C-alpha positions as CSV (number, residue, x, y, z in Angstrom):
1,M,150.7,88.7,133.2
2,L,148.4,87.2,135.9
3,Y,145.6,86.7,133.4
4,S,147.9,84.7,131.1
5,A,149.2,82.7,134.0
6,Y,145.6,81.9,135.0
7,E,144.9,80.7,131.5
8,L,148.0,78.6,131.4
9,A,147.2,77.0,134.7
10,Y,143.7,76.1,133.5
11,F,145.0,74.4,130.4
12,A,147.8,72.7,132.3
13,V,145.3,71.1,134.7
14,S,142.8,70.2,132.0
15,P,144.2,66.7,131.3
16,A,143.9,65.9,135.1
17,R,140.3,67.3,135.1
18,V,139.3,65.2,132.1
19,A,140.9,62.1,133.7
20,A,139.0,62.7,136.9
21,G,135.7,63.0,135.0
22,L,136.4,59.7,133.3
23,G,137.5,58.1,136.5
24,S,134.4,59.2,138.3
25,Q,132.3,57.5,135.5
26,F,134.4,54.4,135.8
27,W,133.8,54.0,139.5
28,R,130.0,54.6,139.0
29,S,129.7,52.2,136.1
30,P,127.1,49.5,136.7
31,F,129.6,47.2,135.0
32,N,132.1,47.8,137.8
33,P,131.7,45.2,140.5
34,A,133.2,47.6,143.1
35,A,130.9,50.5,142.2
36,Q,128.6,50.0,145.2
37,T,131.4,49.4,147.7
38,W,132.6,52.1,150.1
39,F,135.9,52.4,148.2
40,G,134.1,52.7,144.9
41,R,131.7,55.4,146.1
42,S,134.5,57.3,147.9
43,S,136.7,57.2,144.8
44,A,133.9,58.4,142.5
45,A,133.0,61.1,145.0
46,A,136.6,62.4,145.4
47,L,137.1,62.5,141.6
48,D,133.8,64.2,141.1
49,V,134.7,66.9,143.6
50,F,138.1,67.5,142.0
51,E,136.6,67.7,138.5
52,H,134.0,70.2,139.5
53,M,136.5,72.4,141.3
54,M,138.8,72.4,138.3
55,R,136.3,73.1,135.5
56,R,135.5,76.4,134.0
57,Y,131.9,77.5,134.4
58,P,130.1,79.1,131.4
59,K,127.3,81.7,131.7
60,P,124.3,79.8,133.2
61,E,121.0,79.5,131.5
62,W,118.0,81.2,133.0
63,A,115.8,78.1,132.9
64,L,112.6,80.1,133.4
65,D,110.3,78.9,130.8
66,E,107.1,79.3,132.7
67,T,105.5,80.8,135.8
68,I,102.5,79.8,137.9
69,I,99.7,82.3,138.4
70,N,96.6,81.4,140.3
71,G,97.3,77.7,139.7
72,H,97.7,78.3,135.9
73,E,100.8,77.6,134.0
74,V,101.9,80.7,132.0
75,P,104.7,80.2,129.4
76,V,107.5,82.7,129.6
77,K,109.7,83.8,126.6
78,I,112.9,85.7,127.1
79,E,113.3,88.5,124.6
80,T,116.0,91.2,124.1
81,A,114.2,94.5,124.5
82,A,117.4,96.6,124.0
83,K,120.9,95.6,122.9
84,N,124.1,97.5,123.8
85,D,127.8,96.8,123.7
86,F,128.1,96.1,127.4
87,C,124.6,95.2,128.5
88,N,121.4,93.9,127.0
89,L,117.9,94.5,128.4
90,L,116.1,91.2,128.7
91,H,112.3,91.0,128.9
92,F,110.7,87.9,130.5
93,K,107.6,88.1,128.4
94,R,104.6,86.1,129.7
95,D,102.2,84.6,127.2
96,Q,99.3,87.1,127.0
97,A,96.5,84.6,126.4
98,A,97.6,82.4,129.2
99,L,98.1,85.4,131.5
100,Q,94.6,86.7,130.8
101,N,93.2,83.3,131.5
102,A,95.2,83.0,134.8
103,H,94.0,86.4,136.0
104,G,90.4,85.9,134.8
105,K,90.6,89.4,133.1
106,K,93.0,91.5,131.1
107,A,95.8,92.5,133.5
108,A,98.3,95.3,133.4
109,D,100.8,94.2,136.0
110,P,103.5,96.7,137.1
111,K,106.6,96.8,134.8
112,V,109.7,96.2,136.9
113,L,113.3,96.8,135.8
114,I,115.6,94.6,138.0
115,V,119.1,96.1,137.9
116,A,121.5,93.2,138.4
117,P,124.9,93.8,140.0
118,L,127.9,94.2,137.8
119,S,130.4,92.9,140.4
120,G,131.7,89.6,139.0
121,H,128.7,87.4,138.6
122,Y,126.2,87.0,135.7
123,A,122.6,88.4,136.0
124,T,121.4,84.8,136.3
125,L,122.5,85.0,140.0
126,L,119.2,86.7,140.4
127,R,117.2,83.8,138.9
128,G,115.3,83.4,142.2
129,T,114.6,87.1,142.3
130,V,113.1,87.1,138.9
131,E,111.2,83.9,139.5
132,A,109.4,85.3,142.6
133,M,108.5,88.5,140.7
134,L,107.2,86.9,137.6
135,P,103.6,86.0,138.7
136,D,102.5,89.5,139.4
137,H,105.0,91.7,137.5
138,D,106.1,92.3,133.9
139,V,109.9,91.8,134.5
140,Y,112.9,93.2,132.8
141,I,116.5,92.7,133.8
142,T,120.0,94.1,132.9
143,D,122.1,91.4,131.4
144,W,125.7,92.6,131.7
145,I,128.2,91.3,129.2
146,D,131.6,89.9,130.1
147,A,134.1,92.7,129.4
148,R,136.6,90.2,128.0
149,D,134.0,89.4,125.3
150,V,133.6,93.1,124.2
151,P,136.1,94.2,121.5
152,A,138.4,97.0,122.5
153,A,137.0,98.9,119.5
154,C,133.7,99.3,121.3
155,G,135.4,101.8,123.6
156,R,135.1,102.6,127.3
157,F,132.4,101.7,129.9
158,D,132.5,103.5,133.2
159,L,130.1,104.3,136.1
160,N,128.6,107.2,134.2
161,D,127.9,105.0,131.2
162,Y,126.2,102.6,133.6
163,V,123.9,105.4,134.8
164,D,123.1,106.3,131.2
165,Y,122.2,102.7,130.4
166,L,119.7,102.6,133.3
167,I,118.1,105.9,132.1
168,D,117.8,104.5,128.6
169,F,116.4,101.2,129.8
170,M,113.7,102.9,131.9
171,R,112.8,105.0,128.9
172,T,112.6,101.9,126.7
173,I,110.4,100.2,129.1
174,G,108.2,103.2,129.8
175,Q,107.7,104.1,126.2
176,S,106.7,100.5,125.3
177,S,103.5,101.1,127.3
178,P,103.2,104.7,128.6
179,S,100.0,104.0,130.5
180,V,101.6,101.4,132.8
181,D,104.0,102.5,135.6
182,V,107.6,101.4,135.6
183,H,109.4,100.4,138.8
184,A,113.1,99.8,139.4
185,M,114.8,97.5,141.8
186,A,118.6,97.5,142.3
187,V,120.2,94.5,143.9
188,C,123.5,95.2,145.7
189,Q,126.1,97.1,143.8
190,P,123.9,99.1,141.4
191,G,122.1,101.0,144.2
192,P,124.1,104.2,143.8
193,A,123.8,104.1,140.0
194,L,120.0,103.6,140.2
195,L,119.7,106.4,142.7
196,A,121.7,108.7,140.5
197,A,119.7,107.8,137.4
198,A,116.4,108.4,139.3
199,A,117.7,111.8,140.5
200,I,118.6,112.9,137.0
201,M,115.3,111.8,135.6
202,A,113.4,113.5,138.4
203,E,115.3,116.8,137.9
204,D,114.6,116.7,134.2
205,N,110.9,115.9,134.9
206,D,111.3,112.9,132.7
207,P,107.9,111.2,132.0
208,D,109.6,107.8,132.1
209,R,111.1,108.2,135.6
210,P,110.1,105.2,137.7
211,A,107.1,105.2,140.0
212,S,109.2,103.6,142.7
213,M,112.8,102.4,143.3
214,T,113.6,99.5,145.6
215,I,117.3,99.4,146.7
216,M,118.4,96.1,148.3
217,G,121.7,95.4,150.2
218,S,123.5,98.3,148.5
219,P,126.5,100.5,149.2
220,I,124.9,103.9,149.3
221,D,127.1,105.0,152.1
222,T,129.8,102.5,153.1
223,R,130.9,104.6,156.0
224,R,128.0,103.1,158.0
225,S,128.6,99.7,159.6
226,P,131.7,99.1,157.4
227,T,132.3,95.5,156.4
228,V,135.5,93.7,155.4
229,P,135.3,94.8,151.8
230,N,134.6,98.4,152.8
231,V,137.6,98.4,155.2
232,L,139.9,97.0,152.5
233,A,138.8,99.7,150.1
234,Q,139.7,102.4,152.7
235,E,143.0,100.8,153.7
236,R,144.3,100.7,150.1
237,D,144.8,103.8,148.1
238,Y,143.4,104.2,144.6
239,A,146.9,103.5,143.0
240,W,147.0,100.1,144.8
241,F,143.8,99.0,143.1
242,E,145.0,100.3,139.8
243,N,148.3,98.6,140.0
244,N,147.2,95.3,141.5
245,M,143.7,94.6,140.4
246,I,143.7,95.4,136.7
247,F,145.0,93.1,134.0
248,T,144.9,92.8,130.2
249,A,142.5,90.3,128.7
250,P,144.6,87.9,126.6
251,A,143.9,86.3,123.2
252,P,141.8,84.6,121.9
253,Y,139.1,86.5,123.8
254,P,137.2,89.0,121.6
255,G,138.2,91.7,124.1
256,F,141.9,91.0,123.6
257,M,144.0,93.9,124.9
258,R,141.1,95.4,126.9
259,R,142.1,96.3,130.5
260,V,139.8,94.5,132.9
261,Y,139.2,93.6,136.5
262,P,139.1,89.8,136.1
263,G,136.1,87.8,137.4
264,F,138.4,85.1,138.8
265,V,140.1,87.7,141.1
266,Q,136.7,88.8,142.4
267,L,135.7,85.2,142.9
268,Y,138.8,84.5,144.9
269,S,137.9,87.5,147.1
270,F,134.4,86.2,147.7
271,L,135.7,82.7,148.4
272,S,138.4,83.9,150.8
273,M,135.9,85.9,152.8
274,N,134.0,82.7,153.8
275,S,136.6,80.0,153.1
276,D,135.6,77.8,156.0
277,R,132.0,77.8,154.8
278,H,133.0,76.8,151.3
279,M,135.3,74.1,152.5
280,T,132.6,72.6,154.6
281,A,130.1,72.8,151.7
282,H,132.5,70.8,149.5
283,Y,133.1,68.2,152.3
284,D,129.4,67.9,152.7
285,Y,129.1,67.5,148.9
286,F,131.6,64.6,149.1
287,Q,129.6,63.0,151.9
288,H,126.3,63.3,150.0
289,L,127.9,61.6,147.0
290,V,129.3,58.8,149.0
291,E,125.9,58.3,150.7
292,G,124.0,58.5,147.4
293,D,122.1,61.6,148.6
294,G,121.3,62.9,145.1
295,D,119.0,65.7,146.1
296,N,121.5,67.5,148.3
297,A,124.3,66.8,145.9
298,D,122.2,68.4,143.1
299,K,121.5,71.5,145.3
300,H,125.3,71.9,145.8
301,R,126.1,71.5,142.1
302,N,123.3,74.0,141.1
303,F,124.5,76.6,143.6
304,Y,128.2,76.4,142.6
305,D,127.5,76.1,138.9
306,E,126.0,79.6,139.3
307,Y,128.4,81.0,142.0
308,L,131.6,79.9,140.2
309,A,130.5,81.4,136.8
310,V,132.1,84.9,136.7
311,L,132.6,87.8,134.3
312,D,135.2,90.5,133.9
313,L,134.6,94.2,134.5
314,T,136.1,97.1,132.5
315,E,139.0,98.9,134.2
316,E,137.4,102.2,134.1
317,F,134.1,101.0,135.7
318,Y,135.8,99.1,138.5
319,L,138.3,101.9,139.4
320,Q,135.6,104.6,139.2
321,T,133.4,102.6,141.5
322,I,136.2,102.1,144.0
323,R,136.9,105.8,144.0
324,E,133.4,107.2,143.9
325,V,131.5,104.7,146.0
326,F,134.0,103.1,148.4
327,Q,136.7,105.8,149.0
328,E,135.3,109.2,148.4
329,H,131.6,108.5,149.0
330,T,130.7,111.2,146.5
331,L,127.0,110.4,146.2
332,A,126.5,110.3,150.0
333,E,128.5,113.6,150.2
334,G,126.3,115.2,147.5
335,K,129.4,115.6,145.2
336,F,128.8,112.9,142.5
337,M,129.0,114.3,139.0
338,H,127.4,113.0,135.9
339,R,128.3,114.4,132.5
340,G,129.2,117.8,134.1
341,R,126.2,118.1,136.4
342,R,125.9,117.4,140.1
343,V,123.5,114.5,140.9
344,K,120.8,115.8,143.2
345,P,118.9,113.1,145.2
346,E,117.0,115.9,146.8
347,A,115.3,116.5,143.4
348,I,113.3,113.3,143.8
349,T,109.9,114.2,145.0
350,D,107.4,111.7,143.6
351,I,109.4,108.5,143.2
352,A,108.6,106.1,146.1
353,L,111.7,104.7,147.9
354,M,112.0,101.3,149.6
355,T,115.3,100.0,151.1
356,V,115.9,96.4,152.1
357,E,118.7,95.2,154.2
358,G,119.7,91.8,155.8
359,E,120.4,91.7,159.5
360,N,123.5,89.5,159.0
361,D,124.8,91.1,155.7
362,D,128.6,90.9,155.7
363,I,129.0,92.8,152.4
364,S,126.7,95.8,152.8
365,G,126.3,96.5,156.5
366,I,123.2,97.7,158.2
367,G,122.6,101.4,157.5
368,Q,124.5,101.5,154.2
369,T,121.3,101.1,152.1
370,Q,119.2,103.1,154.6
371,A,121.3,106.1,153.8
372,A,119.3,106.6,150.6
373,H,116.4,107.9,152.7
374,D,118.7,110.6,154.2
375,L,119.7,111.7,150.7
376,C,116.2,111.8,149.3
377,V,115.0,114.5,151.7
378,N,112.0,115.6,149.6
379,I,110.3,112.3,149.1
380,P,107.1,112.4,151.3
381,A,107.3,110.1,154.4
382,D,104.3,108.0,153.1
383,L,106.3,107.1,150.0
384,Q,109.2,105.8,152.0
385,L,109.7,102.4,153.5
386,D,112.8,100.9,155.2
387,Y,112.8,97.2,156.0
388,V,115.4,95.0,157.7
389,Q,115.0,91.3,157.3
390,P,116.0,89.4,160.4
391,A,118.3,86.4,160.2
392,V,119.5,86.7,156.6
393,G,122.9,87.5,155.1
394,H,123.6,89.3,151.8
395,F,122.3,86.7,149.4
396,G,119.3,86.0,151.5
397,V,118.0,89.5,150.8
398,F,117.2,88.6,147.2
399,N,117.3,84.8,147.1
400,G,115.9,81.9,149.2
401,S,112.9,81.2,151.3
402,R,113.0,84.5,153.3
403,W,113.1,86.5,150.0
404,R,110.1,84.5,148.6
405,T,107.9,84.5,151.7
406,E,108.8,87.7,153.6
407,I,110.7,90.2,151.5
408,Q,109.2,89.9,148.0
409,P,105.6,90.3,149.2
410,R,106.5,93.5,150.9
411,V,108.3,94.7,147.8
412,A,105.2,93.9,145.6
413,K,102.9,95.6,148.0
414,F,105.1,98.7,148.1
415,M,105.1,98.9,144.3
416,R,101.4,98.7,144.1
417,M,101.1,101.5,146.7
418,A,103.5,103.6,144.7
419,E,101.4,103.3,141.6
420,G,98.7,105.5,143.1
421,A,101.2,108.3,143.8
422,A,102.3,108.2,140.2
423,V,98.9,108.8,138.7
424,K,99.5,112.5,138.2
425,R,102.3,111.7,135.8
426,A,99.9,109.7,133.5
427,P,99.3,112.7,131.2
428,Q,103.0,113.1,130.7
429,R,103.3,109.4,129.8
430,M,100.4,109.6,127.4
431,A,101.9,112.6,125.7
432,A,105.1,110.7,125.2
433,E,103.2,108.0,123.5
């Protein structure tokens, strides 16, 4: 019912939104003699703010057509390396001739699977993450599909399916070039799933298991430094989430009748956590428009075009994540089951582990990601690294200047170090080829 009410409200306000857009153009028109007056600029700015707040934001474009390596421009083409009902594996394929020219020799950069969070936003939220990794890495990313766009006939998708997807993706990447190491990097929500996938592959002695895994701002054990979302998950029982957070996708979406956790509900939760900050940002946006500060206005629009674009999650994935990760802490307790077998992080012995946290993270508190080291007790100390980035919040861990200048270089160095430790697995990879 809520989903239908949301759709009805959107269509009801559409005429006002369109009118606001036209009005904004009217007040900015060079043919309007009042366009450059304070009243004209204020009217245009107010209408612009209203129109942007009321619009629906589609899935953003990646807009990563090139990367710069040693001063050389290297074209990038995005290809689909694997296609599934609920997620595609994208490959940011760099032009090989330009790449070789930029490096001055034939290069075999580390292959990196970036596991994007499935928590309400599209994978493009990690555009800055991908952009910083592209010069020195062969980058892949999980591109999760909006659950309301997946027909109900495609069946269920839960946390166990998520783990299976990651295993299949690492095999796909590894088998594409068995002589080159694969590294995996989980940003936020997928940390537990990546750790589970790596543990399963390690126990099975899978030749395509990653050489390293980097887990960033992730809820491995939410009992440590619990944040507002963690406390909420503990205060409400499982039935409350099932009865209040799950709705049926309406027509005309392809996933009509699929039970989902709507992206707009998650977005409201994100906005309400920092409502003052978002209100201030929109007031500043209004001021920038009035003052004609196009650069700062564009930065605001670019951020919110991404931030306000959301997707739905399947009922079973959302509820299982609530129960396993945030309420029962089964992975941290050594009780997480996958397809009838207990996941054993202690089985990991030759996969290097790096954890990254933000000092001011208000979503995954300090210690929640570090908990991965306590679970992976058989990884040698020289293959482990824990890093806490000062003065950044959750999004600063994987986006922004601190990510580019302080975190990413450490991650890249760690991956290079891990390659040497994985040399002994080369015969296995070659045999697979």
